[in-house]
C-alpha positions in Angstrom: 0.0 0.2 0.0 1.3 3.3 -1.0 1.7 6.2 1.6 -0.9 8.4 0.0 -3.3 5.4 0.3 -2.2 4.7 4.2 -2.9 8.6 4.8 -6.5 8.0 3.4 -6.9 5.1 5.4 -5.6 6.3 8.6 -7.8 9.5 8.2 -10.8 7.4 7.7 -10.1 5.4 10.9 -9.6 8.6 12.9 -13.1 9.7 11.9 -14.5 6.8 13.0 -13.1 5.8 16.1 -10.4 6.3 18.5 -7.1 4.7 17.6 -4.3 4.0 19.8 -0.7 4.1 18.2 2.6 3.5 19.3 5.4 6.0 18.0 8.3 4.5 19.9 7.9 7.9 22.3 9.4 6.0 25.3 12.6 5.1 23.6 13.3 8.3 22.2 12.5 10.2 25.4 14.9 7.9 27.1 17.7 8.8 25.0 17.3 12.5 26.0 18.6 11.9 29.5 15.9 14.0 31.1 16.1 14.3 35.0 13.4 14.5 37.5 13.5 18.2 37.3 12.1 17.7 33.7 9.3 15.7 34.8 8.5 18.0 37.5 10.4 16.4 40.7 11.0 12.7 41.5 7.5 11.9 42.1 6.8 12.1 38.3 10.1 10.9 37.1 10.0 8.5 34.7 6.3 9.3 33.9 6.5 10.4 30.2 3.0 11.8 30.2 4.1 14.4 32.5 6.3 15.7 29.9 3.2 17.0 28.0 2.9 19.5 30.9 6.5 20.3 31.9 8.7 19.8 28.7 6.4 20.1 25.5 9.4 21.2 23.8 11.0 17.9 24.1 7.5 16.3 23.0 7.3 18.6 20.3 10.9 18.3 19.2 10.6 14.1 19.1 7.5 14.5 17.0 8.9 17.1 14.7 11.7 14.3 14.0 9.2 11.8 12.9 9.9 9.3 15.5 6.7 10.0 17.0 4.6 10.3 13.8 2.0 7.6 14.8 1.5 9.2 18.3 1.5 12.7 16.7 -1.6 11.4 14.6 -3.1 10.2 17.7 -2.6 13.7 19.5 -4.2 15.3 16.6 -7.0 12.9 16.4 -7.8 14.0 20.3 -8.1 17.7 19.4 -6.3 20.6 21.0 -3.4 21.3 23.2 -5.7 21.9 26.1 -7.3 18.4 25.6 -4.0 16.6 25.2 -2.7 18.5 28.6 -5.6 17.1 30.4 -5.5 13.6 29.4 -1.6 13.7 30.3 -2.6 14.9 33.7 -5.2 11.9 34.2 -2.5 9.7 33.2 0.4 11.1 35.3 -1.8 11.1 38.5 -2.6 7.5 37.9 0.9 6.3 37.8 1.9 8.4 40.9 -0.7 6.8 42.8 0.7 3.4 42.2 
């Protein structure tokens, strides 16, 4: 299947249902050598979702590099930045409570 055909197929699926796509973000984040401060303190260290709030520049840079293309498509399907931030906060709180 050619890339344009895949794009049309992905667009169709995004319009009809929620998709969860893995863009290898965790691997790319680990390669950045981030500290607890980057995550918002030791409580959130390693909670990659928290970076949407504390280091959106890192997340954007990874997406711009293409490594997070699938995750970027997922984020775009969710809507605006505020919606993504709310989801990140929800996920981060769940991990911190474990």
